[in-house]
C-alpha positions in Angstrom: 9.0 2.4 -31.4 7.0 1.8 -28.6 7.4 2.9 -24.9 9.2 0.9 -22.5 7.6 0.2 -19.4 9.1 -1.5 -16.0 7.2 -3.2 -13.3 8.1 -4.7 -9.7 6.8 -8.2 -8.4 7.6 -10.1 -5.5 7.4 -13.6 -4.1 6.4 -13.5 -0.3 8.0 -16.5 1.1 7.1 -17.8 4.8 9.0 -20.9 5.4 7.4 -23.4 3.0 4.4 -21.3 2.1 4.2 -18.6 -0.6 1.6 -15.7 -0.7 -0.4 -15.3 -4.0 -3.4 -12.8 -5.0 -6.2 -12.6 -7.2 -7.0 -9.5 -8.8 -10.5 -8.3 -9.4 -9.6 -7.6 -13.2 -8.1 -10.8 -13.9 -8.1 -14.4 -13.6 -5.6 -16.6 -11.9 -3.2 -16.4 -8.9 -0.3 -13.8 -9.3 2.5 -12.4 -7.3 2.2 -9.1 -5.6 3.3 -6.2 -7.7 2.7 -3.7 -10.3 3.9 -0.8 -12.4 7.1 1.4 -11.4 5.9 4.9 -11.1 7.5 7.9 -12.2 10.4 8.9 -10.0 10.2 5.8 -8.2 12.9 3.3 -8.3 11.8 -0.7 -8.8 12.7 -1.3 -5.1 10.4 1.5 -3.8 7.7 0.4 -6.1 7.9 -3.2 -5.0 7.7 -1.9 -1.3 4.6 0.4 -1.6 2.8 -2.3 -4.0 3.3 -4.8 -1.0 2.0 -2.5 1.4 -0.8 -1.4 -0.8 -1.9 -4.9 -1.9 -1.6 -7.0 1.0 -0.1 -5.0 4.0 3.5 -6.6 3.8 5.8 -4.2 5.1 9.4 -5.9 4.5 11.8 -6.0 7.5 14.8 -6.3 5.2 15.4 -5.0 1.6 13.3 -6.9 -0.8 16.2 -9.2 -2.7 16.3 -8.8 -6.4 16.0 -12.2 -8.0 16.2 -11.3 -11.5 15.3 -8.8 -14.3 12.8 -10.2 -17.0 11.8 -9.2 -20.5 8.0 -9.4 -20.8 6.7 -9.1 -24.4 3.3 -10.5 -23.4 0.6 -9.0 -25.8 3.0 -7.1 -27.8 4.4 -4.9 -24.7 8.0 -3.8 -24.2 8.2 -4.3 -20.6 10.7 -5.1 -17.9 9.8 -6.8 -14.5 12.3 -6.7 -11.3 11.4 -9.5 -9.7 12.3 -9.7 -5.8 12.1 -12.3 -2.9 10.7 -11.3 0.6 11.1 -13.7 3.4 11.5 -11.1 6.5 8.3 -9.2 6.8 5.4 -8.1 9.0 1.7 -7.9 7.6 -0.8 -5.3 8.7 -4.5 -4.6 7.6 -4.8 -3.9 4.2 -7.9 -3.2 2.1 -7.1 -2.6 -1.9 -10.1 -2.4 -4.2 -7.8 -4.4 -6.9 -7.3 -7.6 -4.7 -10.1 -10.0 -4.7 -8.3 -12.6 -2.7 -5.0 -13.2 -1.1 -4.0 -16.6 0.2 -1.0 -18.6 1.6 -0.1 -21.9 -0.3 2.2 -24.5 0.4 4.9 -25.1 -1.9 3.5 -28.5 -2.6 0.1 -27.6 -2.7 -0.3 -24.7 -5.7 -3.7 -23.7 -6.7 -4.7 -24.9 -10.1 -5.5 -21.6 -11.7 -1.7 -20.1 -10.8 -0.8 -18.1 -13.8 2.1 -19.4 -16.0 4.6 -16.8 -15.3 3.9 -17.2 -11.7 4.5 -20.8 -11.6 7.9 -20.4 -13.6 8.8 -17.7 -11.0 8.3 -20.1 -8.2 9.8 -22.9 -9.8 13.0 -20.9 -10.7 13.2 -20.0 -6.9 12.9 -23.6 -5.8 15.5 -24.6 -8.2 13.1 -27.0 -10.1 13.9 -25.1 -13.4 16.5 -23.0 -14.8 16.3 -19.3 -14.5 15.2 -17.3 -17.7 15.6 -13.8 -18.7 12.0 -14.0 -20.2 8.9 -13.4 -18.2 
């Protein structure tokens, strides 16, 4: 039996815009996040990832939107997905991040990843929430 892993990701929303990132090591636009490290809660992980990747400091605790099972690439992974609406931003310079950009809900990039698109549609009430990533 393989090792279970857990990740934390967040949808950062500012009115009718959403913040997406591009990684240096993967194609497409993603929500912000990463692995939950040893001795860290998913909430602590997403707050760390937000700061490291894009300089976002949540002014209120990120709101847990859902817990998803991710078996992509034969992994046994769980993703805690948060919504962040109240935040401030500071400079960040992560070697993992190739680009970050705000997109209006009605003008999303073509190369948004399928899971990212599903999470945004769930948030906007355009599709039913799933428990699969």
